[in-house]
C-alpha positions as CSV (number, residue, x, y, z in Angstrom):
1,M,0.1,-5.8,20.2
2,R,1.4,-2.3,19.5
3,M,0.2,0.0,16.8
4,K,2.4,0.3,13.7
5,T,4.2,3.5,13.2
6,K,4.6,5.3,9.9
7,Q,8.3,4.2,9.8
8,D,7.3,0.5,10.5
9,I,4.9,0.7,7.6
10,L,7.5,2.3,5.2
11,D,10.0,-0.4,6.1
12,Q,7.7,-3.3,5.1
13,T,7.9,-4.9,1.6
14,Y,4.2,-4.7,1.0
15,M,1.5,-2.3,2.2
16,T,-2.1,-3.0,2.9
17,V,-5.2,-0.7,2.7
18,K,-5.1,-0.1,6.5
19,D,-1.4,0.8,6.2
20,L,-2.1,3.4,3.5
21,K,-4.9,4.8,5.7
22,I,-2.4,5.3,8.5
23,I,0.2,6.9,6.2
24,T,-2.2,9.3,4.4
25,G,-5.1,9.8,6.7
26,L,-7.6,9.2,3.9
27,G,-10.8,7.3,4.3
28,L,-11.0,3.5,4.0
29,A,-13.0,3.5,0.7
30,R,-10.6,6.0,-0.9
31,C,-7.6,4.0,0.2
32,Q,-9.1,0.8,-1.3
33,C,-9.7,2.6,-4.6
34,I,-6.1,3.9,-4.7
35,M,-4.6,0.5,-3.7
36,R,-6.5,-1.2,-6.6
37,E,-5.1,1.3,-9.0
38,L,-1.6,1.0,-7.6
39,R,-1.9,-2.8,-7.7
40,D,-2.7,-2.7,-11.4
41,E,0.1,-0.3,-12.1
42,A,2.6,-2.5,-10.2
43,R,1.5,-5.6,-12.2
44,E,2.0,-3.7,-15.5
45,Q,5.5,-2.7,-14.3
46,G,6.3,-6.3,-13.6
47,Y,6.2,-6.4,-9.8
48,Y,5.2,-9.6,-8.1
49,I,1.8,-9.2,-6.4
50,P,0.8,-12.0,-4.1
51,V,-2.6,-13.4,-4.7
52,E,-4.3,-12.6,-1.3
53,R,-7.7,-11.8,-0.2
54,T,-6.4,-8.4,1.0
55,I,-5.0,-5.9,-1.4
56,L,-1.2,-5.8,-1.2
57,V,1.0,-3.4,-3.1
58,P,4.8,-3.1,-3.0
59,T,5.7,-0.2,-0.6
60,K,8.1,1.0,-3.2
61,V,5.2,1.8,-5.6
62,V,3.3,3.6,-2.9
63,K,6.3,5.7,-2.0
64,K,6.7,6.8,-5.6
65,K,3.0,7.7,-5.9
66,F,2.9,9.7,-2.7
67,K,6.5,11.0,-2.9
68,L,7.4,9.6,0.5
């Protein structure tokens, strides 16, 4: 299995903590904290957030936050 590229990640519908880590280069703990905040913001904005064990956030929300 090949590694995801930044473009592969940005083309996905939802982003995981590991994806955010690849995009930003931040540490795992910091990415988890950011993703929790973004997940809560996305819920308030009316986005559908799947109930999963992993933290999923719409890529659209992440792009807005990090101006990608």
